[in-house]
KOLTINU-466436 format. One line per 2 residues: number of its first residue (from 1); their letters; for each residue x, y, z of C-alpha. Coordinates in nm, 3 decimals, always signed. Layout:
NUM) a) X:Y:Z ~ ...
This chain:
1) mp) +10.362:+17.877:+14.852 ~ +10.313:+18.076:+14.531
3) ev) +9.976:+18.045:+14.372 ~ +10.033:+17.893:+14.019
5) al) +9.809:+17.750:+13.751 ~ +9.932:+17.401:+13.672
7) hh) +9.880:+17.250:+13.311 ~ +9.827:+16.882:+13.324
9) dg) +9.904:+16.813:+12.947 ~ +10.248:+16.651:+12.942
11) yp) +10.208:+16.421:+13.259 ~ +10.342:+16.050:+13.232
13) ky) +10.098:+15.772:+13.248 ~ +10.330:+15.471:+13.354
15) rr) +10.660:+15.297:+13.311 ~ +10.703:+15.086:+13.012
17) mv) +10.970:+14.827:+13.086 ~ +11.103:+14.791:+12.741
19) rf) +11.401:+14.573:+12.633 ~ +11.616:+14.580:+12.325
21) dw) +11.844:+14.321:+12.146 ~ +12.155:+14.493:+12.026
23) sq) +12.330:+14.175:+11.897 ~ +12.256:+14.280:+11.535
25) tp) +12.330:+14.644:+11.570 ~ +12.640:+14.761:+11.391
27) ih) +12.887:+15.024:+11.536 ~ +12.762:+15.275:+11.280
29) wv) +12.388:+15.225:+11.296 ~ +12.326:+15.533:+11.064
31) pg) +12.465:+15.327:+10.765 ~ +12.776:+15.496:+10.612
33) dp) +12.755:+15.799:+10.853 ~ +12.974:+15.775:+11.158
35) fa) +12.916:+16.144:+11.232 ~ +12.547:+16.115:+11.280
37) th) +12.566:+15.779:+11.450 ~ +12.807:+15.925:+11.731
39) mm) +12.623:+16.259:+11.752 ~ +12.319:+16.051:+11.844
41) nv) +12.512:+15.825:+12.045 ~ +12.597:+16.099:+12.289
43) lh) +12.251:+16.053:+12.428 ~ +12.370:+15.727:+12.578
45) ll) +12.651:+15.888:+12.745 ~ +12.456:+16.185:+12.874
47) lp) +12.127:+16.027:+12.995 ~ +12.200:+15.771:+13.245
49) eg) +12.393:+15.985:+13.468 ~ +12.183:+16.303:+13.405
51) er) +11.837:+16.112:+13.478 ~ +11.971:+15.984:+13.806
53) hf) +12.010:+16.328:+13.912 ~ +11.672:+16.425:+13.756
55) ik) +11.510:+16.162:+13.982 ~ +11.684:+16.267:+14.294
57) av) +11.581:+16.629:+14.252 ~ +11.220:+16.557:+14.188
59) le) +11.209:+16.305:+14.478 ~ +11.345:+16.584:+14.716
61) as) +11.097:+16.831:+14.604 ~ +10.796:+16.590:+14.626
63) sl) +10.765:+16.658:+14.985 ~ +10.685:+17.008:+14.912
65) vd) +10.410:+16.935:+14.654 ~ +10.048:+16.941:+14.782
67) dp) +9.867:+16.936:+14.452 ~ +9.711:+16.588:+14.436
69) el) +9.747:+16.544:+14.053 ~ +10.090:+16.678:+14.029
71) es) +10.197:+16.459:+14.322 ~ +10.043:+16.143:+14.176
73) ai) +10.240:+16.204:+13.839 ~ +10.572:+16.223:+14.014
75) kp) +10.598:+15.823:+14.065 ~ +10.546:+15.745:+13.704
77) fi) +10.786:+16.006:+13.612 ~ +11.057:+15.848:+13.823
79) qq) +10.983:+15.506:+13.693 ~ +11.003:+15.626:+13.347
81) es) +11.332:+15.811:+13.397 ~ +11.486:+15.526:+13.581
83) wh) +11.408:+15.283:+13.296 ~ +11.545:+15.539:+13.048
85) aw) +11.878:+15.542:+13.236 ~ +11.886:+15.171:+13.225
87) ah) +11.818:+15.133:+12.857 ~ +12.093:+15.372:+12.771
89) qv) +12.334:+15.223:+12.998 ~ +12.291:+14.886:+12.822
91) vl) +12.391:+15.053:+12.488 ~ +12.713:+15.174:+12.664
93) dh) +12.782:+14.808:+12.741 ~ +12.742:+14.737:+12.373
95) la) +12.963:+15.023:+12.267 ~ +13.221:+14.873:+12.495
97) eq) +13.205:+14.529:+12.321 ~ +13.259:+14.713:+11.993
99) gi) +13.586:+14.875:+12.120 ~ +13.467:+15.216:+12.246
101) dt) +13.518:+15.248:+12.619 ~ +13.306:+15.541:+12.749
103) rp) +13.379:+15.532:+13.109 ~ +13.637:+15.831:+13.098
105) yt) +13.377:+16.048:+12.963 ~ +13.093:+15.924:+13.186
107) dr) +13.299:+15.939:+13.484 ~ +13.395:+16.301:+13.420
109) lg) +13.038:+16.382:+13.348 ~ +12.925:+16.220:+13.670
111) rt) +13.170:+16.422:+13.896 ~ +13.051:+16.737:+13.729
113) ls) +12.684:+16.665:+13.765 ~ +12.737:+16.560:+14.125
115) kt) +12.869:+16.898:+14.200 ~ +12.599:+17.096:+14.016
117) lg) +12.293:+16.867:+14.063 ~ +12.403:+16.689:+14.375
119) dp) +12.354:+16.779:+14.731 ~ +12.425:+17.130:+14.864
121) pr) +12.734:+17.200:+15.058 ~ +12.694:+17.093:+15.421
123) ff) +12.780:+17.449:+15.560 ~ +12.485:+17.600:+15.367
125) pp) +12.214:+17.720:+15.603 ~ +11.857:+17.612:+15.549
127) pl) +11.749:+17.906:+15.331 ~ +12.037:+17.846:+15.092
129) kr) +11.960:+17.472:+15.097 ~ +11.623:+17.556:+14.978
131) ww) +11.738:+17.781:+14.698 ~ +11.981:+17.485:+14.597
133) ly) +11.683:+17.258:+14.553 ~ +11.506:+17.537:+14.355
135) rr) +11.798:+17.591:+14.146 ~ +11.853:+17.217:+14.077
137) la) +11.481:+17.184:+13.968 ~ +11.512:+17.477:+13.733
139) dv) +11.827:+17.313:+13.576 ~ +11.638:+16.980:+13.541
141) aa) +11.332:+17.169:+13.383 ~ +11.561:+17.328:+13.142
143) le) +11.715:+16.998:+13.053 ~ +11.376:+16.841:+13.007
145) hf) +11.286:+17.129:+12.769 ~ +11.572:+17.004:+12.542
147) ta) +11.469:+16.627:+12.580 ~ +11.109:+16.710:+12.478
149) vl) +11.216:+16.910:+12.175 ~ +11.451:+16.617:+12.091
151) gq) +11.176:+16.370:+12.148 ~ +10.937:+16.543:+11.905
153) wv) +11.218:+16.572:+11.640 ~ +11.306:+16.215:+11.646
155) lq) +10.910:+16.120:+11.631 ~ +10.831:+16.324:+11.332
157) nr) +11.166:+16.320:+11.142 ~ +11.189:+16.081:+10.866
159) gl) +11.563:+16.143:+10.767 ~ +11.670:+15.851:+10.981
161) dy) +11.425:+15.613:+10.819 ~ +11.533:+15.714:+10.484
163) ar) +11.893:+15.646:+10.590 ~ +11.795:+15.293:+10.691
165) td) +11.895:+15.332:+11.041 ~ +11.927:+15.031:+11.262
167) pa) +11.558:+14.942:+11.351 ~ +11.636:+14.868:+11.716
169) ml) +11.819:+15.192:+11.780 ~ +11.542:+15.384:+11.598
171) dl) +11.289:+15.228:+11.825 ~ +11.490:+15.313:+12.137
173) lr) +11.528:+15.677:+12.026 ~ +11.155:+15.700:+11.939
175) wh) +11.041:+15.508:+12.253 ~ +11.251:+15.741:+12.487
177) ga) +11.149:+16.047:+12.273 ~ +10.775:+15.956:+12.297
179) ee) +10.789:+15.931:+12.686 ~ +10.994:+16.243:+12.714
181) ve) +10.710:+16.427:+12.525 ~ +10.457:+16.249:+12.743
183) hr) +10.601:+16.378:+13.068 ~ +10.756:+16.702:+12.937
185) sl) +10.535:+16.921:+13.188 ~ +10.611:+16.747:+13.509
187) vf) +10.932:+16.901:+13.629 ~ +10.845:+17.236:+13.509
189) dv) +10.514:+17.218:+13.700 ~ +10.695:+17.084:+14.011
191) yq) +10.926:+17.375:+13.997 ~ +10.644:+17.629:+13.933
193) hv) +10.457:+17.476:+14.235 ~ +10.738:+17.485:+14.490
195) cg) +10.914:+17.804:+14.369 ~ +10.798:+17.968:+14.040
197) ny) +11.053:+18.236:+14.039 ~ +11.115:+18.334:+13.670
199) fi) +11.462:+18.472:+13.720 ~ +11.587:+18.148:+13.860
201) ra) +11.436:+17.959:+13.567 ~ +11.577:+18.196:+13.299
203) fs) +11.916:+18.200:+13.465 ~ +11.918:+17.827:+13.483
205) ml) +11.848:+17.803:+13.106 ~ +12.115:+18.070:+13.024
207) mt) +12.370:+17.845:+13.212 ~ +12.237:+17.502:+13.127
209) ap) +12.197:+17.558:+12.748 ~ +12.578:+17.610:+12.676
211) lf) +12.695:+17.343:+12.917 ~ +12.436:+17.096:+12.762
213) vg) +12.558:+17.174:+12.412 ~ +12.920:+17.181:+12.523
215) ww) +12.894:+16.831:+12.674 ~ +12.722:+16.702:+12.380
217) ia) +12.995:+16.827:+12.118 ~ +13.263:+16.694:+12.368
219) ga) +13.089:+16.357:+12.381 ~ +13.079:+16.340:+12.000
221) ry) +13.446:+16.443:+11.962 ~ +13.529:+16.168:+12.230
223) lm) +13.334:+15.889:+12.047 ~ +13.468:+15.973:+11.707
225) an) +13.838:+15.995:+11.850 ~ +13.780:+15.660:+12.024
227) dp) +13.610:+15.465:+11.741 ~ +13.881:+15.220:+11.612
229) ti) +13.705:+15.195:+11.281 ~ +13.724:+15.546:+11.155
231) dq) +13.975:+15.834:+11.109 ~ +13.744:+16.133:+11.113
233) kw) +13.727:+16.448:+11.327 ~ +13.419:+16.628:+11.447
235) sf) +13.335:+16.946:+11.269 ~ +13.046:+17.187:+11.264
237) ae) +13.037:+17.146:+10.875 ~ +12.956:+16.774:+10.921
239) wr) +12.668:+16.886:+11.171 ~ +12.525:+17.126:+10.908
241) ra) +12.559:+16.843:+10.654 ~ +12.371:+16.585:+10.863
243) ar) +12.105:+16.849:+10.951 ~ +12.045:+16.902:+10.579
245) ey) +11.985:+16.528:+10.531 ~ +11.749:+16.523:+10.832
247) kl) +11.964:+16.305:+11.033 ~ +12.025:+16.546:+11.317
249) pg) +11.849:+16.857:+11.441 ~ +12.005:+17.181:+11.315
251) pw) +12.275:+17.353:+11.506 ~ +12.093:+17.692:+11.490
253) nf) +11.780:+17.538:+11.624 ~ +11.955:+17.360:+11.896
255) lv) +12.183:+17.637:+12.003 ~ +11.946:+17.952:+11.981
257) tv) +11.577:+17.879:+11.891 ~ +11.505:+17.608:+12.155
259) pl) +11.658:+17.804:+12.442 ~ +11.487:+18.125:+12.334
261) ry) +11.140:+17.975:+12.336 ~ +11.198:+17.858:+12.701
263) mr) +11.306:+18.205:+12.803 ~ +10.962:+18.357:+12.743
265) ps) +10.792:+18.429:+13.074 ~ +10.478:+18.289:+12.943
267) hh) +10.643:+17.958:+12.825 ~ +10.492:+17.629:+12.940
269) ps) +10.608:+17.273:+12.816 ~ +10.262:+17.186:+12.689
271) ee) +10.326:+17.439:+12.406 ~ +10.618:+17.207:+12.295
273) an) +10.561:+16.881:+12.103 ~ +10.259:+16.676:+12.053
275) tq) +10.124:+16.431:+12.322 ~ +9.902:+16.239:+12.082
277) ma) +10.191:+16.179:+11.836 ~ +10.389:+16.033:+12.147
279) id) +10.109:+15.821:+12.264 ~ +10.051:+15.692:+11.909
281) yl) +10.408:+15.591:+11.873 ~ +10.401:+15.419:+12.211
283) ef) +10.118:+15.212:+12.080 ~ +10.311:+15.122:+11.756
285) sp) +10.675:+15.059:+11.915 ~ +10.778:+14.710:+11.880
287) aa) +10.974:+14.721:+12.225 ~ +10.669:+14.886:+12.397
289) rd) +10.434:+14.631:+12.237 ~ +10.648:+14.358:+12.362
291) ar) +10.660:+14.523:+12.709 ~ +10.284:+14.523:+12.721
293) er) +10.255:+14.150:+12.622 ~ +10.514:+14.047:+12.908
295) aa) +10.316:+14.280:+13.144 ~ +9.981:+14.105:+13.036
297) ah) +10.145:+13.769:+13.080 ~ +10.247:+13.846:+13.433
299) gk) +9.937:+14.052:+13.528 ~ +10.112:+14.369:+13.560
301) rg) +10.087:+14.714:+13.385 ~ +10.371:+14.878:+13.168
303) gs) +10.642:+14.589:+13.140 ~ +10.823:+14.279:+13.254
305) pm) +10.849:+14.221:+13.637 ~ +11.201:+14.092:+13.594
307) ta) +11.445:+14.284:+13.801 ~ +11.766:+14.095:+13.752
309) gm) +12.050:+14.342:+13.711 ~ +11.865:+14.628:+13.831
311) td) +12.053:+14.954:+13.870 ~ +12.052:+15.197:+14.169
313) tq) +11.828:+15.424:+13.963 ~ +11.573:+15.143:+13.903
315) aa) +11.578:+15.057:+14.268 ~ +11.496:+15.426:+14.355
317) ae) +11.197:+15.386:+14.119 ~ +11.085:+15.080:+14.285
319) ra) +11.105:+15.256:+14.627 ~ +10.896:+15.548:+14.478
321) ea) +10.641:+15.289:+14.352 ~ +10.615:+15.145:+14.713
323) r) +10.544:+15.499:+14.862
């Protein structure tokens, strides 16, 4: 096993079992801006399926981890990711109620991720199966780089506040962003611990970045084409306009700057984002505060003990908690 120096800034603390009320959230929750709304709505399409595969890859790698602090951080990471997947899935249900059926897109995404982030082909010999796991971890680490950068952006950016964004949706984005910042180092360190090969890591970013951005743009196009209340097409000009208004990250930063930072051999996620800013927001977040109060009422840490409607991903987190 390679000798690596592990950085412990950016490890998760615990799951916050937040809940949101979408009954008052309009279809265009960035008022008067369907484009910015649907560009951000793509997160709800990408994340539930993606985070299920994140969980599976890290769980499979956990048997190879022998660093006690790193190993102990895997359980809260899995629990956090499972709750993220659930929270965004509920938004998809809300979109369906508003006339936007996202299943054709998410089904296609699920089939693609099952091929790229799922189990290796059965005919692979053990060395190739081990390489397949390393490659999956590297892909997840690359995607976690994007989610950490997006998390920092939504925490510190005030454009969505000035636009009078729906408070429930803004709290969801910032709660999730804060937890992505909080656990941003975990997958990277697991990868470094069990493999650490720079070329696999760099190649994964080269392959993952354009696919991630491509699926993001395809998702925004899909949502806008299926929004029954608008007749507007997706365009880069609109992306640049929304970025100038600080409602979205800029395309240049998203497409070029973020991946290039990750490609540095010396890169580590602890250099990205600000843990204290994330923790401060998690203390402020109305949904996280409500989760703490429910937890205190039931004598549990992190959130409500209710499990009605638990997804397969949440069940995986519960199994991890029992380990």
